[in-house]
N, CA and C atoms as a LAMMPS dump frame, in Angstrom:
ITEM: TIMESTEP
0
ITEM: NUMBER OF ATOMS
225
ITEM: BOX BOUNDS ff ff ff
-5.0000000000000000e+02 5.0000000000000000e+02
-5.0000000000000000e+02 5.0000000000000000e+02
-5.0000000000000000e+02 5.0000000000000000e+02
ITEM: ATOMS id mol type element x y z
1 1 1 N 0.834 -1.183 0
2 1 2 C 0 0 0
3 1 3 C 0.877 1.246 0
4 2 1 N 0.554 2.201 -0.837
5 2 2 C 1.35 3.417 -0.983
6 2 3 C 1.009 4.414 0.126
7 3 1 N 2.049 5.017 0.672
8 3 2 C 1.862 6.01 1.734
9 3 3 C 1.41 7.338 1.124
10 4 1 N 0.38 7.92 1.707
11 4 2 C -0.084 9.227 1.255
12 4 3 C 0.84 10.304 1.786
13 5 1 N 1.133 11.276 0.941
14 5 2 C 2.014 12.361 1.356
15 5 3 C 1.205 13.429 2.082
16 6 1 N 1.754 13.885 3.186
17 6 2 C 1.121 14.977 3.924
18 6 3 C 1.5 16.297 3.275
19 7 1 N 0.862 17.347 3.715
20 7 2 C 1.181 18.69 3.212
21 7 3 C 2.646 19.022 3.479
22 8 1 N 3.139 18.675 4.662
23 8 2 C 4.536 18.941 4.999
24 8 3 C 5.485 18.129 4.126
25 9 1 N 5.108 16.885 3.791
26 9 2 C 5.934 16.059 2.901
27 9 3 C 6.058 16.703 1.522
28 10 1 N 4.953 17.231 1.031
29 10 2 C 4.952 17.883 -0.283
30 10 3 C 5.835 19.127 -0.246
31 11 1 N 5.703 19.944 0.8
32 11 2 C 6.552 21.14 0.938
33 11 3 C 8.021 20.75 1.009
34 12 1 N 8.319 19.714 1.777
35 12 2 C 9.708 19.272 1.939
36 12 3 C 10.289 18.81 0.608
37 13 1 N 9.521 18.026 -0.147
38 13 2 C 9.994 17.537 -1.441
39 13 3 C 10.197 18.689 -2.423
40 14 1 N 9.274 19.635 -2.46
41 14 2 C 9.425 20.816 -3.329
42 14 3 C 10.66 21.618 -2.934
43 15 1 N 10.899 21.74 -1.642
44 15 2 C 12.054 22.488 -1.135
45 15 3 C 13.356 21.823 -1.573
46 16 1 N 13.437 20.508 -1.448
47 16 2 C 14.634 19.766 -1.847
48 16 3 C 14.892 19.936 -3.342
49 17 1 N 13.855 19.788 -4.146
50 17 2 C 14.006 19.948 -5.594
51 17 3 C 14.417 21.374 -5.96
52 18 1 N 13.865 22.357 -5.27
53 18 2 C 14.214 23.754 -5.547
54 18 3 C 15.665 24.042 -5.177
55 19 1 N 16.137 23.492 -4.073
56 19 2 C 17.543 23.696 -3.691
57 19 3 C 18.472 23.168 -4.772
58 20 1 N 18.183 21.987 -5.279
59 20 2 C 19.027 21.407 -6.32
60 20 3 C 18.947 22.22 -7.606
61 21 1 N 17.745 22.65 -7.968
62 21 2 C 17.553 23.412 -9.21
63 21 3 C 18.246 24.77 -9.142
64 22 1 N 17.998 25.526 -8.078
65 22 2 C 18.527 26.885 -8.005
66 22 3 C 20.034 26.924 -7.766
67 23 1 N 20.607 25.806 -7.324
68 23 2 C 22.064 25.758 -7.156
69 23 3 C 22.744 25.256 -8.428
70 24 1 N 21.945 25.021 -9.466
71 24 2 C 22.473 24.485 -10.738
72 24 3 C 23.261 23.203 -10.525
73 25 1 N 22.744 22.346 -9.659
74 25 2 C 23.364 21.05 -9.422
75 25 3 C 24.513 21.058 -8.438
76 26 1 N 24.838 22.214 -7.874
77 26 2 C 25.947 22.28 -6.923
78 26 3 C 25.567 21.705 -5.558
79 27 1 N 24.279 21.613 -5.296
80 27 2 C 23.792 20.972 -4.079
81 27 3 C 23.23 19.615 -4.484
82 28 1 N 23.8 18.556 -3.911
83 28 2 C 23.335 17.204 -4.218
84 28 3 C 22.02 16.93 -3.513
85 29 1 N 21.351 15.86 -3.926
86 29 2 C 20.096 15.496 -3.284
87 29 3 C 20.32 15.192 -1.804
88 30 1 N 21.402 14.515 -1.496
89 30 2 C 21.727 14.193 -0.098
90 30 3 C 21.928 15.464 0.724
91 31 1 N 22.669 16.415 0.186
92 31 2 C 22.889 17.678 0.892
93 31 3 C 21.587 18.472 1.019
94 32 1 N 20.772 18.448 -0.036
95 32 2 C 19.491 19.154 0.006
96 32 3 C 18.58 18.558 1.073
97 33 1 N 18.616 17.247 1.221
98 33 2 C 17.814 16.6 2.265
99 33 3 C 18.288 17.008 3.653
100 34 1 N 19.608 17.125 3.829
101 34 2 C 20.153 17.569 5.125
102 34 3 C 19.746 19.011 5.418
103 35 1 N 19.825 19.866 4.403
104 35 2 C 19.412 21.259 4.578
105 35 3 C 17.93 21.314 4.928
106 36 1 N 17.136 20.504 4.245
107 36 2 C 15.69 20.475 4.508
108 36 3 C 15.401 20.047 5.942
109 37 1 N 16.131 19.06 6.425
110 37 2 C 15.925 18.62 7.813
111 37 3 C 16.182 19.755 8.794
112 38 1 N 17.255 20.498 8.561
113 38 2 C 17.596 21.602 9.472
114 38 3 C 16.65 22.784 9.319
115 39 1 N 16.36 23.175 8.09
116 39 2 C 15.616 24.401 7.843
117 39 3 C 14.113 24.267 8.012
118 40 1 N 13.571 23.095 7.722
119 40 2 C 12.118 22.941 7.754
120 40 3 C 11.616 22.306 9.044
121 41 1 N 12.526 21.879 9.896
122 41 2 C 12.132 21.19 11.135
123 41 3 C 11.184 22.023 11.981
124 42 1 N 11.471 23.296 12.138
125 42 2 C 10.665 24.167 12.981
126 42 3 C 9.852 25.187 12.174
127 43 1 N 9.741 24.948 10.891
128 43 2 C 9.059 25.896 10.021
129 43 3 C 7.551 25.775 10.156
130 44 1 N 6.915 26.913 10.206
131 44 2 C 5.458 26.986 10.321
132 44 3 C 4.844 27.009 8.927
133 45 1 N 4.06 25.994 8.594
134 45 2 C 3.401 25.928 7.298
135 45 3 C 1.924 26.263 7.395
136 46 1 N 1.511 26.87 8.491
137 46 2 C 0.095 27.213 8.621
138 46 3 C -0.277 28.273 7.589
139 47 1 N -1.557 28.425 7.358
140 47 2 C -2.023 29.365 6.34
141 47 3 C -1.668 30.813 6.655
142 48 1 N -1.413 31.124 7.917
143 48 2 C -1.115 32.507 8.309
144 48 3 C 0.374 32.833 8.283
145 49 1 N 1.231 31.847 8.029
146 49 2 C 2.666 32.109 8.074
147 49 3 C 3.141 32.789 6.793
148 50 1 N 4.198 33.604 6.886
149 50 2 C 4.748 34.239 5.679
150 50 3 C 5.212 33.197 4.655
151 51 1 N 5.74 32.068 5.122
152 51 2 C 6.217 31.043 4.206
153 51 3 C 5.073 30.431 3.407
154 52 1 N 3.911 30.343 4.007
155 52 2 C 2.755 29.802 3.285
156 52 3 C 2.397 30.694 2.1
157 53 1 N 2.66 31.978 2.211
158 53 2 C 2.345 32.908 1.127
159 53 3 C 3.488 33.025 0.128
160 54 1 N 4.722 33.006 0.605
161 54 2 C 5.875 33.151 -0.291
162 54 3 C 6.291 31.825 -0.902
163 55 1 N 6.144 30.735 -0.182
164 55 2 C 6.432 29.4 -0.705
165 55 3 C 7.836 28.908 -0.396
166 56 1 N 7.99 27.595 -0.508
167 56 2 C 9.281 26.985 -0.194
168 56 3 C 10.317 27.282 -1.261
169 57 1 N 9.88 27.552 -2.481
170 57 2 C 10.853 27.909 -3.53
171 57 3 C 11.504 29.256 -3.217
172 58 1 N 10.731 30.173 -2.673
173 58 2 C 11.278 31.467 -2.237
174 58 3 C 12.348 31.238 -1.174
175 59 1 N 12.05 30.377 -0.204
176 59 2 C 13.02 30.077 0.851
177 59 3 C 14.267 29.413 0.267
178 60 1 N 14.073 28.49 -0.66
179 60 2 C 15.216 27.815 -1.29
180 60 3 C 16.104 28.811 -2.029
181 61 1 N 15.504 29.75 -2.749
182 61 2 C 16.286 30.772 -3.467
183 61 3 C 17.118 31.595 -2.49
184 62 1 N 16.508 31.982 -1.385
185 62 2 C 17.226 32.78 -0.379
186 62 3 C 18.397 31.998 0.205
187 63 1 N 18.195 30.731 0.48
188 63 2 C 19.26 29.905 1.057
189 63 3 C 20.389 29.721 0.059
190 64 1 N 20.046 29.388 -1.18
191 64 2 C 21.082 29.203 -2.205
192 64 3 C 21.838 30.506 -2.434
193 65 1 N 21.114 31.617 -2.487
194 65 2 C 21.774 32.916 -2.666
195 65 3 C 22.702 33.214 -1.494
196 66 1 N 22.284 32.872 -0.278
197 66 2 C 23.119 33.144 0.903
198 66 3 C 24.372 32.272 0.928
199 67 1 N 24.338 31.158 0.194
200 67 2 C 25.506 30.282 0.109
201 67 3 C 26.456 30.731 -1.005
202 68 1 N 26.104 31.84 -1.658
203 68 2 C 26.891 32.395 -2.764
204 68 3 C 27.062 31.405 -3.921
205 69 1 N 26.057 30.569 -4.142
206 69 2 C 26.096 29.655 -5.265
207 69 3 C 25.499 30.274 -6.517
208 70 1 N 24.653 31.293 -6.326
209 70 2 C 24.088 31.986 -7.46
210 70 3 C 24.114 33.488 -7.149
211 71 1 N 24.147 34.272 -8.179
212 71 2 C 24.102 35.723 -8.013
213 71 3 C 22.687 36.238 -8.206
214 72 1 N 21.993 35.655 -9.175
215 72 2 C 20.649 36.112 -9.486
216 72 3 C 19.825 34.907 -9.896
217 73 1 N 18.616 34.861 -9.406
218 73 2 C 17.721 33.76 -9.753
219 73 3 C 16.798 34.23 -10.855
220 74 1 N 16.734 33.456 -11.924
221 74 2 C 15.852 33.775 -13.032
222 74 3 C 14.604 32.906 -12.895
223 75 1 N 13.458 33.52 -12.964
224 75 2 C 12.204 32.78 -12.809
225 75 3 C 11.939 32.035 -14.041
């Protein structure tokens, strides 16, 4: 039987994929999973949180930019 993904699972998976994409492959899937564990552990995904409105891709862009892996993110 297949496990249903929770809302947090979906956010976490999107975050991991965004980290890898916005780093142009400089962040491996393993490293992205480690970053996700640290960064999303205490993250509020409720409807009233700023992250719920800006999204996990916004957070991923900020993290990748802060790591100096990219200068500018193109949408």
